C-alpha positions in Angstrom: 0.0 0.0 0.0 1.4 3.4 -1.0 2.2 5.5 2.1 0.3 8.8 2.2 2.4 11.9 2.2 1.5 14.8 4.6 0.8 17.0 1.6 -1.4 14.5 -0.3 -5.2 15.0 -0.5 -6.8 13.3 2.5 -8.4 9.9 1.5 -11.5 10.8 3.4 -12.4 13.1 0.5 -12.7 16.2 2.7 -10.8 18.3 0.2 -8.1 19.1 2.7 -4.5 18.0 2.8 -3.8 14.8 4.9 -1.7 16.8 7.4 -4.6 19.1 8.2 -7.2 16.4 8.4 -7.0 12.7 9.3 -3.4 12.9 10.4 -4.3 15.3 13.1 -7.1 12.9 14.2 -4.6 10.0 14.2 -2.3 12.0 16.4 -5.1 12.7 18.9 -6.1 9.0 18.8 -2.5 7.9 19.2 -2.1 10.2 22.2 -5.2 8.6 23.8 -4.2 5.0 23.1 -0.4 5.2 23.2 1.3 2.1 24.4 4.4 0.0 23.8 2.6 -2.1 21.3 4.1 -2.9 17.9 3.4 -0.5 15.0 0.1 -1.0 13.2 -1.3 0.6 10.1 -2.4 4.2 10.5 -6.1 5.2 10.4 -5.6 6.9 7.1 -4.2 3.6 5.7 -7.1 1.7 7.1 -9.5 4.3 5.6 -7.8 4.1 2.2 -8.2 0.3 2.3 -11.8 0.6 3.2 -12.4 3.0 0.3 -10.8 0.6 -2.1 -13.1 -2.2 -0.9 -16.0 0.2 -1.1 -15.2 1.2 -4.7 -14.9 -2.4 -5.7 -18.4 -3.1 -4.3 -17.2 -5.2 -1.4 -19.4 -3.5 1.1 -19.1 -5.8 4.1 -15.3 -5.6 4.1 -15.4 -1.8 3.7 -18.0 -1.5 6.5 -15.9 -3.6 8.8 -12.9 -1.3 8.3 -14.9 1.9 8.8 -16.4 0.4 11.9 -12.9 -0.5 13.2 -11.8 3.1 12.6 -14.8 4.4 14.5 -14.0 2.2 17.5 -10.6 3.9 17.7 -11.8 7.4 16.7 -15.6 7.7 17.1 -15.7 11.2 15.7 -13.8 10.4 12.5 -15.8 12.3 9.8 -14.5 10.2 6.9 -15.5 6.9 8.4 -18.9 8.2 9.5 -19.4 9.6 6.0 -18.5 6.4 4.2 -20.6 4.3 6.7 -23.5 6.6 5.8 -22.9 5.9 2.1 -23.0 2.2 2.7 -26.2 2.6 4.7 -27.8 4.4 1.7 -26.6 1.8 -0.7 -28.2 -0.9 1.4 -31.5 0.9 1.8 -31.0 2.1 5.4 -32.0 5.7 4.6 -32.6 6.9 8.2 -29.2 5.4 9.3 -27.5 7.1 6.3 -28.9 10.5 7.4 -27.8 10.0 11.0 -24.3 8.9 10.1 -23.6 11.6 7.5 -25.1 14.2 9.8 -22.7 13.1 12.6 -19.8 13.4 10.2 -20.9 17.0 9.5 -21.3 17.7 13.2 -17.6 16.9 13.6 -16.6 18.5 10.3 -19.1 21.2 9.2 -17.0 22.2 6.2 -17.0 18.7 4.7 -18.4 19.5 1.2 -18.6 16.0 -0.1 -20.7 14.9 3.0 -23.1 17.8 2.4 -23.4 16.7 -1.2 -24.1 13.0 -0.3 -26.5 14.0 2.4 -28.4 15.9 -0.3 -28.5 12.6 -2.3 -30.0 10.8 0.6 -32.6 13.5 1.2 -33.5 13.4 -2.5 -33.9 9.6 -2.4 -36.3 10.1 0.6 -38.3 12.7 -1.4 -37.2 15.6 0.8 -36.4 17.8 -2.1 -36.1 21.1 -0.2 -33.6 19.6 2.3 -31.7 18.0 -0.6 -31.4 21.4 -2.4 -30.2 23.1 0.8 -27.5 20.4 1.3 -26.3 20.7 -2.3 -26.1 24.5 -2.0 -24.0 24.1 1.2 -21.7 21.7 -0.6 -21.2 24.1 -3.5 -20.7 27.1 -1.2 -17.8 25.2 0.4 -16.5 23.7 -2.9 -17.8 25.4 -6.1 -16.0 23.1 -8.5 -18.0 19.9 -7.8 -19.6 19.4 -11.2 -21.6 16.3 -10.0 -23.2 18.3 -7.2 -24.4 20.9 -9.7 -25.9 18.0 -11.7 -27.7 16.7 -8.6 -28.9 20.1 -7.7 -30.2 20.6 -11.2 -32.1 17.3 -11.0 -33.8 18.2 -7.7 -34.8 21.6 -9.1 -36.2 19.8 -12.2 -38.4 17.7 -9.9 -39.7 20.9 -8.3 -40.5 22.3 -11.7 -38.0 25.1 -11.3 -36.6 24.7 -14.8 -34.7 28.0 -15.1 -32.8 27.3 -11.9 -32.1 23.7 -13.0 -30.8 24.8 -16.3 -28.5 27.4 -14.6 -27.0 24.8 -12.4 -26.5 22.3 -15.3 -24.6 25.1 -17.1 -22.5 25.8 -14.1 -21.6 22.1 -13.8 -20.7 22.0 -17.5 -18.5 25.0 -17.1 -16.5 23.0 -14.5 -16.5 19.7 -16.5 -17.7 20.3 -20.1 -17.2 16.6 -21.0 -20.0 15.2 -18.8 -22.3 13.6 -21.3 -24.9 12.8 -18.7 -25.2 16.4 -17.6 -25.6 17.5 -21.3 -28.4 15.0 -21.5 -30.1 16.3 -18.3 -29.8 19.9 -19.6 -31.6 18.6 -22.8 -34.4 17.2 -20.6 -34.9 20.6 -18.9 -34.8 22.5 -22.1 -37.3 20.1 -23.6 -39.6 20.7 -20.6 -39.4 24.4 -21.4 -40.4 23.7 -24.9 -37.0 24.8 -26.3 -36.9 21.8 -28.5 -34.0 22.8 -30.8 -31.8 23.7 -27.9 -32.7 20.4 -26.2 -31.8 18.5 -29.4 -28.5 20.3 -29.4 -27.8 19.2 -25.9 -28.7 15.5 -26.6 -26.5 15.6 -29.7 -23.6 17.0 -27.7 -24.0 14.2 -25.1 -23.9 11.7 -28.0 -20.8 13.4 -29.5 -19.1 12.9 -26.1 -20.5 9.4 -25.7 -21.9 7.7 -28.8 -22.9 4.7 -26.8 -25.1 6.7 -24.4 -28.4 4.8 -24.9 -30.3 7.2 -22.6 -29.4 10.1 -24.8 -30.5 8.3 -27.9 -33.8 7.5 -26.2 -34.4 11.1 -25.1 -33.6 12.5 -28.5 -36.0 10.0 -29.9 -38.8 11.2 -27.6 -38.0 14.8 -28.7 -38.1 13.9 -32.4 -41.4 12.1 -31.9 -42.8 15.2 -30.2 -41.7 17.2 -33.2 -43.6 14.8 -35.5 -40.4 13.3 -36.9 -41.6 9.8 -36.3 -39.2 7.9 -38.6 -36.1 9.7 -37.2 -37.4 8.9 -33.7 -37.8 5.3 -34.5 -34.1 5.1 -35.6 -33.0 6.6 -32.3 -35.1 4.2 -30.3 -33.7 1.3 -32.3 -30.2 2.6 -31.7 -30.8 2.8 -28.0 -32.0 -0.8 -28.0 -29.0 -1.9 -30.0 -26.8 -0.4 -27.3 -28.9 -1.7 -24.4 -31.2 -4.6 -25.5 -32.9 -4.7 -22.1 -33.9 -1.0 -22.3 -37.6 -1.3 -21.6 -38.3 2.4 -21.7 -36.9 2.7 -25.2 -39.0 -0.3 -26.3 -42.1 1.4 -25.0 -41.2 4.7 -26.6 -40.6 2.9 -29.9 -44.2 1.7 -29.6 -45.4 5.2 -29.1 -43.7 6.4 -32.3 -45.1 3.4 -34.2 -48.6 4.0 -32.8 -48.4 7.6 -34.0 -47.7 6.3 -37.5 -50.7 4.0 -37.3 -48.5 0.9 -37.3 -50.5 -0.5 -34.4 -49.5 -4.2 -34.7 -45.8 -3.2 -34.4 -46.6 -0.8 -31.6 -48.4 -3.6 -29.6 -45.4 -5.9 -30.2 -43.0 -3.2 -28.9 -45.1 -2.6 -25.7 -45.3 -6.4 -25.2 -41.5 -6.5 -25.6 -41.1 -3.8 -23.0 -43.3 -5.7 -20.6 -41.3 -8.9 -21.2 -38.2 -6.9 -20.1 -39.9 -5.2 -17.2 -43.1 -7.0 -16.0 -43.7 -4.2 -13.5 -43.6 -1.4 -16.1 -47.0 0.3 -15.4 -46.7 2.9 -18.1 -46.1 0.3 -20.8 -49.4 -1.4 -19.8 -51.1 2.0 -20.2 -49.5 2.5 -23.6 -50.5 -1.0 -24.6 -54.0 -0.3 -23.5 -54.0 2.9 -25.7 -52.9 0.9 -28.8 -55.4 -1.9 -28.2 -58.1 0.6 -27.8 -57.3 2.1 -31.2 -57.4 -1.4 -32.6 -60.9 -1.8 -31.3 -59.8 -4.6 -28.9 -61.7 -3.1 -25.9 -61.6 -6.1 -23.6 -57.8 -6.5 -24.1 -57.3 -2.8 -23.6 -59.2 -2.8 -20.3 -57.2 -5.8 -19.1 -54.0 -3.9 -19.9 -55.1 -0.8 -17.9 -56.2 -3.1 -15.0 -52.7 -4.6 -15.0 -51.1 -1.2 -15.0 -53.3 0.0 -12.1 -52.4 -3.1 -10.0 -48.8 -1.9 -10.2 -49.2 1.9 -10.0 -51.9 4.5 -9.2 -50.4 6.6 -11.9 -52.9 9.3 -13.0 -51.9 8.8 -16.6 -53.1 5.2 -16.4 -56.3 6.2 -14.7 -56.9 8.8 -17.4 -56.2 6.3 -20.1 -58.7 3.9 -18.7 -61.3 6.6 -18.4 -60.7 7.8 -22.0 -60.9 4.2 -23.2 -64.4 3.6 -21.9 -66.0 7.1 -22.2 -67.6 6.4 -25.6 -68.3 2.7 -25.0 -71.6 1.0 -24.7 -70.9 -2.3 -23.1 -72.7 -5.3 -24.4 -71.3 -7.8 -21.9 -69.7 -7.9 -18.5 -65.9 -7.7 -18.3 -64.4 -9.1 -15.1 -63.3 -6.3 -12.7 -64.7 -3.5 -14.8 -67.4 -2.4 -12.4 -65.2 -1.6 -9.4 -62.8 0.4 -11.7 -65.7 2.5 -13.1 -67.0 3.1 -9.6 -63.5 4.4 -8.6 -63.2 6.4 -11.8 -66.5 8.2 -11.0 -66.1 8.6 -7.3 -62.4 9.7 -7.0 -62.8 10.8 -9.9 -60.4 10.1 -12.8 -62.6 11.9 -15.3 -65.7 14.1 -15.1 -68.4 11.6 -14.0 -70.7 12.8 -16.8 -68.2 11.6 -19.3 -68.4 8.1 -17.9 -72.2 8.0 -17.4 -73.0 6.3 -20.7 -70.6 3.3 -20.2 -71.6 3.0 -16.6 -75.3 3.0 -17.5 -74.7 0.4 -20.2 -73.3 -1.9 -17.6 -76.1 -1.2 -15.2 -78.6 -2.2 -17.9 -76.8 -5.6 -18.2 -77.9 -6.4 -14.6 -80.6 -9.1 -15.2 -82.9 -7.7 -12.5 -82.7 -4.1 -13.9 -83.0 -5.4 -17.5 -86.4 -7.0 -16.5 -87.8 -3.6 -15.4 -86.4 -1.9 -18.5 -88.1 -4.5 -20.7 -91.4 -3.8 -18.9 -90.9 -0.1 -19.5 -90.1 -0.6 -23.2 -93.3 -2.7 -23.5 -95.3 0.1 -22.0 -96.0 -1.5 -18.6 -94.4 1.4 -16.8 -94.9 4.4 -19.0 -98.5 4.3 -20.2 -100.1 7.7 -19.7 -97.7 8.7 -16.9 -97.6 12.3 -18.1 -101.4 12.5 -18.1 -101.8 11.6 -14.4 -102.6 7.9 -14.4 -101.3 5.9 -11.4 -101.7 2.3 -12.4 -98.1 1.6 -13.5 -96.6 3.1 -10.4 -99.2 1.3 -8.2 -98.3 -2.0 -9.9 -94.6 -1.4 -9.1 -95.4 -0.3 -5.6 -97.0 -3.7 -4.9 -93.8 -5.3 -6.1 -91.4 -3.1 -4.2 -91.0 -5.5 -1.3 -90.4 -8.5 -3.5 -87.0 -9.9 -4.5 -87.5 -8.5 -8.0 -86.3 -5.1 -6.8 -83.3 -6.4 -4.8 -81.0 -6.3 -7.9 -81.8 -2.6 -8.2 -81.2 -1.8 -4.6 -78.0 -3.9 -4.6 -76.3 -2.6 -7.7 -73.4 -0.5 -6.5 -72.6 0.9 -9.9 -76.2 2.2 -10.2 -75.8 3.8 -6.7 -72.6 5.5 -7.9 -74.2 6.8 -11.1 -77.2 8.1 -9.1 -75.0 10.0 -6.7 -72.4 11.5 -9.1 -74.0 12.4 -12.5 -77.4 12.7 -14.2 -78.8 9.5 -15.5 -78.7 10.1 -19.3 -80.8 7.2 -20.5 -84.5 7.5 -21.3 -85.3 3.8 -20.6 -83.5 3.8 -17.2 -85.2 7.1 -16.4 -88.6 5.5 -16.9 -87.7 2.7 -14.4 -86.3 5.2 -11.8 -89.4 7.4 -12.1 -91.6 4.4 -11.4 -89.3 3.3 -8.4 -89.5 6.8 -7.0 -93.3 6.6 -7.1 -93.2 3.2 -5.5 -90.9 4.6 -2.7 -93.4 7.4 -2.1 -96.3 4.9 -1.9 -94.4 2.7 0.5 -93.5 5.5 2.8 -96.9 7.2 2.8 -98.9 4.0 3.2 -96.8 2.3 5.8 -98.2 2.5 9.4 -95.0 1.3 11.1 -92.0 3.4 10.3 -89.4 1.8 12.6 -86.1 3.6 12.7 -83.8 2.1 10.1 -80.9 1.7 12.5 -82.9 -1.0 14.1 -84.2 -2.5 10.8 -83.0 -5.4 8.8 -80.1 -5.2 6.4 -82.6 -5.4 3.5 -84.3 -2.2 4.8 -80.9 -0.5 5.2 -80.1 -1.4 1.6 -83.5 0.0 0.5 -82.9 3.2 2.5 -79.5 3.6 0.9 -81.0 3.2 -2.6 -83.8 5.7 -1.8 -81.2 8.2 -0.6 -79.2 7.7 -3.8 -82.4 8.2 -5.9 -83.2 11.4 -4.0 -79.7 12.7 -4.6 -80.2 11.9 -8.3 -83.4 13.9 -8.3 -81.6 16.9 -6.8 -78.7 16.6 -9.4 -81.2 16.4 -12.3 -83.3 19.2 -10.7 -86.4 17.1 -10.5 -86.6 16.4 -14.2 -88.5 13.1 -13.8 -92.2 13.1 -14.9 -94.6 13.6 -12.0 -98.4 13.2 -12.4 -100.6 15.6 -10.4 -101.9 12.9 -8.1 -98.3 11.8 -7.3 -97.2 15.4 -6.8 -100.1 16.0 -4.3 -99.1 12.9 -2.4 -95.5 14.1 -2.2 -96.6 17.6 -1.2 -98.7 16.1 1.6 -95.7 14.2 3.0 -93.6 17.3 2.7 -96.2 19.2 4.8 -96.0 16.4 7.4 -92.2 16.7 7.5 -92.4 20.5 7.9 -94.9 20.1 10.7 -92.6 17.7 12.5 -89.7 20.0 12.2 -91.8 23.0 13.5 -93.0 21.0 16.5 -89.5 19.4 17.0 -91.1 15.9 16.8 -88.9 13.0 15.7 -88.4 12.6 12.0 -88.3 9.1 10.5 -85.4 8.5 8.2 -87.5 7.2 5.2 -89.4 10.5 5.1 -86.3 12.4 4.1 -85.4 10.6 0.8 -89.2 10.3 0.0 -89.6 14.1 0.2 -86.1 14.9 -1.1 -86.9 12.9 -4.3 -89.6 15.5 -5.1 -88.5 18.8 -3.5 -85.1 20.1 -2.3 -85.0 19.8 1.4 -83.5 23.2 1.8 -86.9 24.6 0.8 -88.3 23.5 4.1 -88.5 25.9 7.1 -86.2 25.1 10.0 -84.6 22.3 8.0 -81.1 23.0 9.5 -82.4 21.4 12.7 -81.9 18.0 10.9 -78.1 18.5 10.8 -77.9 18.3 14.6 -79.3 14.7 14.7 -77.4 11.5 14.1 -78.5 9.6 10.9 -77.5 6.6 9.0 -74.6 7.3 6.6 -76.8 7.4 3.5 -79.2 9.9 5.1 -76.3 12.0 6.4 -74.9 12.3 2.9 -78.3 13.3 1.5 -78.5 16.1 4.1 -75.1 17.4 3.2 -76.2 17.6 -0.5 -79.7 19.1 0.1 -79.3 21.1 3.3 -75.8 21.9 4.4 -74.4 22.8 0.9 -77.4 25.0 -0.2 -77.2 26.8 3.1 -73.5 27.5 2.6 -74.3 28.9 -0.9 -76.9 31.2 0.6 -74.3 32.7 3.0 -72.0 33.6 0.0 -74.7 35.4 -1.9 -74.6 38.8 -0.1 -70.8 38.7 0.0 -70.2 38.1 -3.8 -68.4 41.1 -5.4 -70.1 42.9 -8.2 -67.6 44.1 -10.8 -69.9 45.7 -13.3 -73.5 46.6 -13.6 -75.9 44.4 -15.6 -77.8 46.8 -17.8 -78.2 45.1 -21.2 -81.7 43.8 -21.8 -80.6 40.4 -23.2 -78.0 40.1 -20.4 -80.8 40.6 -17.8 -83.0 38.0 -19.5 -80.1 35.5 -19.6 -79.2 36.3 -16.0 -82.8 35.4 -15.0 -82.6 32.1 -16.7 -79.4 31.1 -14.9 -80.6 32.4 -11.5 -83.5 30.0 -11.9 -81.5 27.2 -13.4 -77.7 27.4 -12.6 -75.8 25.5 -15.3 -74.4 22.9 -15.0 -75.0 21.1 -11.7 -72.0 18.9 -11.1 -70.7 16.8 -8.3 -67.0 15.9 -8.8 -64.0 16.9 -10.9 -60.7 15.1 -11.6 -57.5 16.8 -10.5 -54.8 17.5 -13.0 -51.1 18.2 -12.8 -50.3 21.9 -13.2 -48.2 22.7 -16.3 -47.3 25.9 -18.1 -49.7 27.2 -20.7 -47.0 26.6 -23.3 -46.6 23.0 -22.3 -50.3 22.4 -22.3 -50.8 23.9 -25.8 -47.7 22.1 -27.1 -49.1 18.8 -25.8 -52.5 19.5 -27.2 -51.3 20.9 -30.5 -47.8 19.4 -31.0 -47.5 20.7 -34.6 -48.9 24.2 -34.1 -46.7 27.2 -34.6 -48.0 29.4 -31.8 -45.6 31.8 -30.2 -44.4 31.0 -26.6 -44.4 33.9 -24.3 -40.8 35.1 -23.6 -40.4 36.6 -20.2 -37.7 36.3 -17.5 -38.4 33.6 -14.9 -41.5 32.5 -16.8 -41.9 29.4 -14.7 -42.3 31.4 -11.5 -44.4 34.3 -12.9 -48.1 34.5 -12.1 -50.4 33.5 -14.9 -53.4 35.8 -14.9 -56.5 34.2 -16.3 -60.1 35.4 -17.0 -63.0 33.0 -17.2 -65.8 35.0 -18.8 -69.0 33.1 -18.0 -67.8 30.6 -15.4 -71.2 29.1 -14.6 -71.2 26.8 -11.6 -67.4 26.6 -11.4 -66.6 23.4 -13.4 -64.7 25.5 -16.0 -62.9 27.8 -13.6 -61.8 25.0 -11.2 -60.4 22.9 -14.0 -58.5 25.8 -15.4 -57.1 26.9 -12.0 -55.8 23.3 -11.5 -54.4 22.9 -15.0 -51.9 25.8 -15.2 -48.8 26.4 -13.1 -49.0 29.7 -11.0 -52.5 30.4 -12.2 -54.5 33.2 -10.7 -58.1 33.1 -12.0 -60.8 35.8 -12.1 -64.1 34.0 -12.8 -67.1 36.1 -13.6 -70.7 35.3 -14.5 -74.1 37.0 -14.7 -75.8 34.6 -12.2 -75.2 34.9 -8.4 -76.8 31.5 -7.9 -74.2 29.9 -10.2 -71.3 31.9 -8.7 -72.3 30.8 -5.1 -72.4 27.2 -6.3 -68.9 27.7 -7.9 -67.5 29.3 -4.7 -68.7 26.4 -2.5 -67.2 23.8 -4.8 -63.9 25.8 -4.9 -63.7 25.9 -1.1 -64.6 22.2 -0.9 -61.5 21.5 -3.1 -59.3 23.7 -1.0 -58.4 26.0 -4.0 -57.2 29.5 -3.2 -56.3 30.8 -6.6 -59.8 31.7 -7.9 -61.7 35.0 -7.3 -65.4 35.0 -8.2 -67.4 38.1 -9.1 -70.7 39.0 -10.8 -70.1 40.9 -14.1 -71.5 41.4 -17.6 -69.1 40.6 -20.4 -70.4 43.6 -22.2 -69.1 45.9 -19.5 -65.8 44.2 -18.7 -63.8 46.5 -20.9 -64.4 49.2 -18.2 -62.0 47.2 -16.1 -59.2 47.4 -18.7 -56.0 48.6 -17.0 -52.6 47.2 -16.2 -54.2 45.3 -13.2 -57.0 43.9 -15.3 -55.3 42.4 -18.4 -54.8 38.7 -18.8 -52.4 36.0 -20.2 -55.4 33.7 -20.9 -59.0 34.5 -21.5 -61.5 31.6 -21.7 -65.2 31.9 -22.7 -66.7 28.7 -23.8 -70.4 28.5 -24.7 -71.1 32.1 -23.6 -70.6 34.6 -26.4 -73.2 33.0 -28.7 -75.9 33.9 -26.0 -75.2 37.6 -26.3 -77.3 39.9 -28.5 -74.1 40.9 -30.4 -71.5 38.1 -29.9 -68.8 40.0 -31.8 -69.1 43.0 -29.6 -68.6 40.9 -26.5 -65.7 39.0 -28.2 -64.1 42.4 -29.0 -64.3 43.5 -25.4 -62.6 40.3 -24.2 -59.8 40.8 -26.7 -59.3 44.3 -25.3 -58.4 42.6 -21.9 -55.7 40.4 -23.4 -52.0 41.1 -23.1 -49.9 41.0 -26.3 -49.3 37.3 -27.2 -52.0 36.2 -24.8 -54.1 33.0 -25.5 -57.8 32.7 -25.8 -60.1 29.6 -25.6 -63.6 29.9 -27.0 -66.6 27.8 -27.8 -69.4 28.6 -30.3 -72.4 26.6 -31.5 -72.1 25.1 -35.0 -74.9 25.7 -37.4 -74.5 22.2 -38.9 -74.0 20.3 -35.6 -77.0 22.1 -34.0 -79.4 21.1 -36.8 -81.2 18.5 -34.5 -81.6 21.1 -31.7 -82.9 23.6 -34.2 -85.6 21.1 -35.3 -86.5 20.4 -31.7 -86.8 24.1 -31.0 -89.3 24.4 -33.8 -91.2 21.4 -32.4 -91.3 23.1 -29.0 -92.4 26.5 -30.4 -95.2 24.8 -32.5 -96.6 23.1 -29.3 -96.3 26.3 -27.2 -94.1 24.9 -24.5 -92.7 27.6 -22.1 -89.2 27.4 -20.5 -90.5 26.8 -16.9 -89.7 23.5 -15.2 -93.2 22.0 -15.6 -93.3 22.6 -19.3 -89.8 21.3 -19.7 -90.8 18.1 -17.9 -93.9 17.7 -20.1 -92.0 18.5 -23.3 -89.4 15.9 -22.5 -92.0 13.3 -22.1 -93.5 14.1 -25.5 -90.0 14.0 -27.1 -89.4 10.6 -25.4 -92.7 9.2 -26.5 -92.9 6.2 -28.8 -94.2 8.4 -31.7 -91.4 11.0 -31.4 -88.4 9.2 -30.0 -87.1 8.1 -33.4 -87.3 11.6 -34.8 -85.4 13.1 -31.9 -83.1 10.2 -31.1 -80.0 12.5 -31.2 -81.6 14.9 -28.8 -82.4 12.0 -26.5 -78.7 10.8 -26.7 -77.5 14.3 -25.6 -76.4 14.4 -21.9 -77.9 17.9 -21.6 -81.4 16.5 -22.1 -81.4 14.9 -18.7 -81.5 17.8 -16.3 -83.8 20.8 -16.1 -81.2 23.5 -16.4 -79.2 21.7 -19.1 -82.3 20.9 -21.1 -83.4 24.5 -20.8 -79.9 25.6 -22.1 -80.1 23.0 -24.9 -83.6 23.6 -26.2 -85.2 26.6 -24.5 -82.5 29.2 -24.3 -83.8 32.8 -24.6 -80.9 33.8 -26.8 -78.8 31.8 -29.2 -76.5 32.4 -32.2 -75.1 29.7 -34.4 -71.9 29.9 -36.5 -70.1 28.4 -39.5 -66.4 28.2 -39.9 -66.2 30.8 -42.7 -67.9 33.3 -40.3 -65.4 32.5 -37.5 -62.5 32.9 -39.9 -63.7 36.4 -40.8 -64.1 37.3 -37.1 -60.6 36.1 -36.3 -59.2 38.2 -39.2 -61.1 41.3 -37.9 -60.0 40.8 -34.3 -56.3 40.0 -35.3 -56.3 36.6 -33.6 -54.2 33.7 -34.9 -56.0 30.3 -34.9 -54.1 27.5 -33.0 -56.3 24.5 -33.2 -59.6 22.7 -32.2 -60.1 20.7 -29.1 -61.4 17.5 -30.5 -61.2 13.8 -29.9 -57.9 12.2 -31.2 -59.8 10.0 -33.6 -61.3 13.1 -35.3 -57.9 14.7 -35.5 -56.4 11.6 -37.1 -59.3 11.4 -39.6 -58.7 15.1 -40.5 -55.0 14.4 -40.9 -55.7 11.6 -43.4 -58.1 13.8 -45.3 -55.7 16.8 -45.4 -52.2 15.5 -45.0 -50.6 18.7 -46.3 -52.1 20.7 -43.4 -49.4 19.8 -40.9 -50.5 22.2 -38.1 -54.1 21.3 -38.8 -55.1 24.9 -38.6 -56.6 25.6 -42.1 -60.2 26.7 -41.4 -61.1 26.3 -45.1 -60.1 22.7 -44.9 -62.0 22.2 -41.6 -65.1 23.7 -43.2 -64.9 21.1 -46.0 -64.4 18.4 -43.4 -67.4 19.6 -41.4 -69.6 19.5 -44.5 -68.5 15.9 -45.0 -69.0 15.1 -41.3 -71.7 17.5 -40.0 -71.6 16.0 -36.5 -67.9 16.8 -35.9 -68.7 19.8 -33.7 -71.6 18.6 -31.7 -69.7 19.8 -28.6 -69.4 23.3 -30.2 -66.5 24.8 -32.1 -64.0 24.7 -29.2 -60.7 26.2 -30.2 -57.6 28.2 -29.1 -56.3 31.4 -30.6 -53.5 33.8 -29.8 -53.5 37.6 -29.8 -50.9 39.0 -32.2 -48.0 41.1 -31.0 
């Protein structure tokens, strides 16, 4: 073993000379343990031997040597430090922190120990502590390139891309030949959307290390993002040639192949990735996406299920939800029901988007199918709208029989009833009849024993009745109700009100029976119910129908008024939405916050929009205006979607705004301000404090008397280069609604709830259902407020794409792209392959003429203000 000179660097990696470091400790140790024993190797020699074992991977031998040193010199920082590294390598994270911290207690200027403590903190997920440790290390020793790299990586995980890039560049200034750091710099630049700079970094890494498989893979991902699929495929194949067991490259190769429509090859690549890494959750998700595009729905669902057993990754949940959202199931798939229940309750997607697949499964339940068949045969619908009672009375006589047990016991049906409107005419008929049966059972029963002492069957029935009452509240009591039935419900409501007034006990079954016909908050003294203990199902019903509405009432006098509402049409529209706030919703999925540029780049990868260029963009507040926020679904989704978002959400309707504020507080969001305002007066706010980076107004402007005037006022509030998201009705896609509006006008139906219910029954009748089947398939048909918005709106304009193109020219807005299903985007790409950015509105007009249902969800699109 080479003897260490006094002036050599100390082997403990402190950065000091041996004579100023471990040699001094050895002298102190020797002074404490001096004896006449024969000479033995010095501590520094022991340490050097331990380091050699450590570097060779012989951890037990190295640990034994470090331990021996600490027996002699318990405060030896080098031994403590290296013992900490071994603890980290063997998964003993807390021990690693304790040992390295002890080393730093004895030697606070030990730069390498600070750096390695940062690594341990990062492994533990304590990013802020890791960053502090890295910074301490670099303050002590600014030439440690690897620590700059680690600091950059931690900042990347925090989303602080500018700081990460700055540290990568500092590290490369120290050691320009670090290929891995060039690659990491490329990753950060790619996250910022600086794709050309990122590509240059990856290529520099490959110049330094042509065999760097990770850099080939990352460059392939970037090329795929740029639409250069064939080049990307070559990079992925190169990565796999260099590292045949590179599962991520195998999966990414599948992604590029899938984008090219080579689905069989893509599936094979994903399967190869899973053969290499059976626990690769993302590959299961990617495989599910490809199988879905192949139309192999069962196999796709199995793939998502496999991925979710490994990881609760939001991307997999979203992939599953997108896979089933347009599906009508014709047979049961093992394990599908619990997944859909989770997807709707957590949720993974807006529950309304999953209503159709969920209902299709509910209708496969043999017991429910029996009642639907009876409804289809006329046994339950008869002259329901005219006031006859016989079908409901028939069902009431059966309500205690086993025939209804499958209805009460269907957990997926419970989930649908509690989270989203039931958007199926046949199932609505059955639920309407069951509601009537429930009312009969409660009113006619002489013995209302408390359910907490009742049988399990009665508890199941109560839970279902509560779910049905919650559905009635969600759909705003849209179900048909003959006068005799209404009178019976009113009588029970009066009995409940009298019991509340006299403080008499209230029986649990009364509450869902009344709540299925009237909102409980309409009762006097109803808040007294909140003080009593109730079964869980009843308690949840009271939260929905008492606690939450009372909270909304408290917000009403406190809501700021930003502008007056003076326009005659605005006042009429306001009245509609005060009576019927739109839409009533229950749950929203959470989303990961990204920059607006990243969002648009992901949504429109081939678009040529101009990124905003400001200093410290990642940390700057993003000011957003939601003009016409309704009940908050739009504003909340937007506030969650964008990093550093600050949202001002305005609407005409105080009722809608109070609903939105309650839902916002329920979710714990603090970056949304709500206020009442008229779009036509918003330009009065125009100032440096009231201009915006993003303005969104979807499904709003076409309800103004002069939509272009309102649109112009919103543009005046946009900063140069700001983005705008809009939604307008399509003349072609609304042709069915136009026909229905004519039908409604001919029959003289008004826009009040009673007429809306009666009109719906006529549209659903056997003689009209075929003519209006597309109206009946619209989700908006299944609540009072949404049906009113769909078919009875007091003010509506419809557009064509040539009109919108002219408006964009006049307002000096640059079109970015439409928000459409990926299948439509691919179909358009095949029809117009030369329109790479897919932003030619003349082409889209031709496409719509060929496919007039393309924009049934409105023309929803993004534009950018020039300058």
